[in-house]
N, C-alpha and C positions, 0 to 999 in steps of 0.2 A: 661309647653313643650312646647306648642305654641310659645309663644314670645322668646325662644330662638333660635328655629326654624327660626321665623321670624329675628331673630338679626344676624344668620348667613347667612340668605337672603339677608340683607339689607346689610350684609361687603361683600358676595360674589357680588353682583351687580355691589358695592363702585369700587371695586378690578379693577373690569370688565370694567366700564365707566372712571376709571381714574386713570390707571395704575400708577404704582412708576415710576416715571421719571429714563432713563438709564443714570448712571453717565459716564458724558464724558472724558474722559484721559487728562492728564494734557500735555501740551506742550511749551518747552521753543527751543527759536529762538537763535543759533549759527551767529551773524551777522546783525545788525544796518539799514544796508545798504537798500538802493534801495526797492530790492525786498522783506526781513526782515523785513521792516516796514511794508508795504502792507500785508503783510500776517500776519503782527503782529496782526493788526488794522483787517484784514477782522476776524482771528481767534477767535477776543474778541468778534467782535460786532454778532456773530454765537454763541456766547456763551463757548464759549471753555475757559478752565483755563489756560491765557498765564503766564506759572511761574517766569520766567527768561529771563532775555536781555541780553546773553553773546557776548562783543566785545573782539577782540582779542588782539588791541592795542590801549595803554591808550589813544590817540590822538581822539577815538569814543569813549572815554567812556560818552562825554557828548552827542553823539545822541543817544546812550545807554539810559542812562539816561531818557531824553525828552520822546523817548519810551517806557520804562517803566512806567513813569508816566501814560501816556497815555493809557496803558491797566492794570495798577495797579499789575503789576511785580518788578520783584529786579533784577538791575544791575547788573551783575559782569562780571569777568574776568577768563580765563582759571584757571589762580592762586586760585581766590574765589570760583569758580565755587562751586555750589551746586549739581544742574543736578540731582534734585530727582524725575525728570517728568518723566510721560511713553512715550514721545513721546520727539525726541530733534530732531530738525528741521535746519540743517546746510546751510545757506546762504550769502556762503562766494565764493569769485573768485575761480573759480576751480585748479589755481595750490596752495591753501591753503585748500583744504580740507581734503588730507590726513595727511600736520604736524597737523591741529586743530584736526582731531580726532585721531591722536597720541596722543596730549598734554590731549584729554579728557578720554584716556581707562582708567586711573588709576580710573576713579569711576564706582561703579557697573552696570553691565550692561545686567545682567541676567535675560530677561524675558521684555527688554525693545526696544525699536524700535528707531531705528536709520534712518534718513532720508536725503538726499540731493538735488537738485534740479539743479544742472550741466544739460545741454541739451547735451552735448556732452559724458562725461564719463559717466560711467554704476554703479552700485549699490554697485562693487567691489572693488570701491575707498576706501568703508569703512571698510574694512577686519579687522583694528584695533578693532570695536567697535564689528564684527560680533565672534572676536576673544573672545572677551571678554566673548559674551554671550548672544550679543543684533542679530534681526532681522533687517536686512535691505535693504533699497525698494532707488530708484532713482524716484524723482518726477519732472517731469520738466513743468512749465506752458507755454502754447502756447501764451506769451501776455508780452505787452514790461512793462517797470518800471522806469520811471524818478523821479530824486526828485521833492517831494512837490508834487506828486498826487497819487492815489490811485486810479487803474483803475477797473472798474466793473471785475468780473470775475463771470456774470452771463454766464453757457453755455460753458467756457474756457474750451480748450481742456489739458487736465494734464497726459503726457505721462509717464505711469508708469512702472517699472520692476523691479525684486528682488527676496527676501523671499519671502517667502508664505505668515508670518505673516505680515509682514511689508509692504504687499502689498494689505492685507485684508481690514489691519487699514490706509492705505494712502488711499484707493479707498472710505471709508467710510468717513473719512476726507471731501475728494472733493468733495463729495458727499450732504455733510452738509453745504460748502459753497457757492453751486449753480451750482459748474461747472461741467462738464463730464470726468470721468477716463475713460483714452484710453491705450490697452496696448500692449509695444513693446519688440521689441527682443532685447536683447543685443549688438548683431549684426549691427542691424541699428540705433542704434543712429549716429555715425556719419553721414550718410543722413540723418536720421531726421533734425540734428541741420544743415548740410548745407540746407535744406528746408527752417527750422527759420529763421536761417540767411537772405535766398534771398528776403523772405515777410517781412522781417522788416531793420534790417540795411543794405541793399543793396540798398532797395526801398529810405531811407533817403539819400543816396550817389548818386541815380538816382535822386532825387527830386534837390537836391544841386548844382547837374551837370547842371540841368535845369534851375536851377537859372542863372546859367554861364553861359549857351547856352541866357538865356533872355537880357545879359547884352550887348551882340552882338549887338543885336535891343534896345540899349537906354534903358532898361528897368533895374531900381535898382532890386536887392534880394529882397526888402520889397515887392516893389509891384508886382512881378514878383509871389508874396507869395497869393497875394491878389488873382490876379488874376487868379491861379491855379485853388483854393480851389471846385471853382461850377464841373469846368470839369471832376478834381479828385475823388468829390464825387458822379458825374454822370455816370464814367467811373468802379469805382469800385461797385454800384448798377447796373451798366448793366450786369462785372460780376459776380455779385454774382445770378442774376435772371438767367443768357443764357449764363454762360462759357465763357470761350478766344474768341474761335476761334467767335461767331455772337457778341462780343461785340467788335471786333478789327475794325478800319476804319484807313483811312486816306489814304496816297500813294501808299502805299504797297501792300493795297486792290483795289488800283483803276489800281495798274499796272503805275501809275505817272512817267518816268521814267525824265521827262525834272528836276519836283519838285525835285525829288534825285539828280540831276545835279547842281539845284542850293544852294541846302542844303551842299554837298560836297564843294562847289565854296564858301560856307561861313563860312565854317569851313578849310579853308586850311590854313590859322594861328595860328589854336587852334589846338594841337596836343592830347594832352589830352580829350577835350571834340570830337574829333574824332572819338578815338580808342571807347571810349564808342556808340556812334553813329554807329559804324560797328558792333561792339559786339554786338547789339541788330539789327542793322537790319540782322543781318545773324541768329540770332535767330527766327526774323519774317519769313525770307524764309525757315526756317527748321520745322518751329512747326505752323503756322498760316495762312491763308487763301491768296494768292497774285497772281496778275497774273503779265505776262510778267517778267517772271523769271530772262530769259536768257539773257533780255535787264538791267534789273536793274545790274546784277553781272558784265555785260560788265563793265557798267558805276563806278563801284567799280573798278574794274581792271584797268580801262584807269586813275584812279587815282592814281593807283601805290599803293591800300591800300590793296586790297587782291589778293593773291595769288591762285594757283590751285595745290592740294595736294590730292591723289588718291582718284580725284572726288568729293570732299568738298574745300568749299572759307573757306580762312579763313584769320586772319589780319597777314599783312607782318610786323607786328611792334613785336619786341622781345617779349612785357612783355606791359601788358591792364594797363594804368595809369585813376585813375581815377582823378588826378587831371588836369587841366586845366594852361596851357600856353598861353599868347598870345605877 
């Protein structure tokens, strides 16, 4: 009897110290592009079973096959898809999410999860899958994805909204990836994606415009990039540590009207760059510490670049062009 009790005690102790591992859900990725490839690789390296890579167009089948080999999955098309995974994650362009979900809605969806990663569209775009019995959510990573690069997802915020089961599952997956799930309301997604667009694509647009400004000083784009990097790194570091107001430096903080006038003179024959500069100048005068605001605005008005409207200053050009003309 004592031996039986001993065996039971050992079994209980073992079960307590070495619990049976929880089975992770299987995941199918729709779209082997930049986002889909990065997510598939991260999911696979984290221990998820990436069961299937589905590509919509036959010309991308080679990409799907290469990715499938990397993550030990199958490469299929909507016509040949098996779709037996617990989670299907749509990583296709926004304009294709609904049509692809319709194409795949013929499969069994009851009790399954459908996710998409659009920054601006809500989970409702997956309504064909919801009607088929799936729980759906939108899960957007605030990260940039380019071809040939797999960014680190550690502490990257993923904005999540949708049906409760899908949100719960997506939250667990995001945490397992080492990222940070954050809730978002459906009505806030357009403004959220505006924010996301300003801090990445339009930041690159600003850097591209800065390369054009460097050309005015006879600096090549390649050399401009090399010269920019140290100050960009320090600026981002300053912003991270002390915020925008304390990190803001330059002629607007000093109220240096003479420098502003020289800048505008240098931009006399570059209307596109001038539009970028004046839009940023307006943002600086509205949102950041500055001196001599009246003289600064007067200098801009004198150049015929700004006009007064309702007590605010705005560019007199009918549209803001990020292109440059010389």
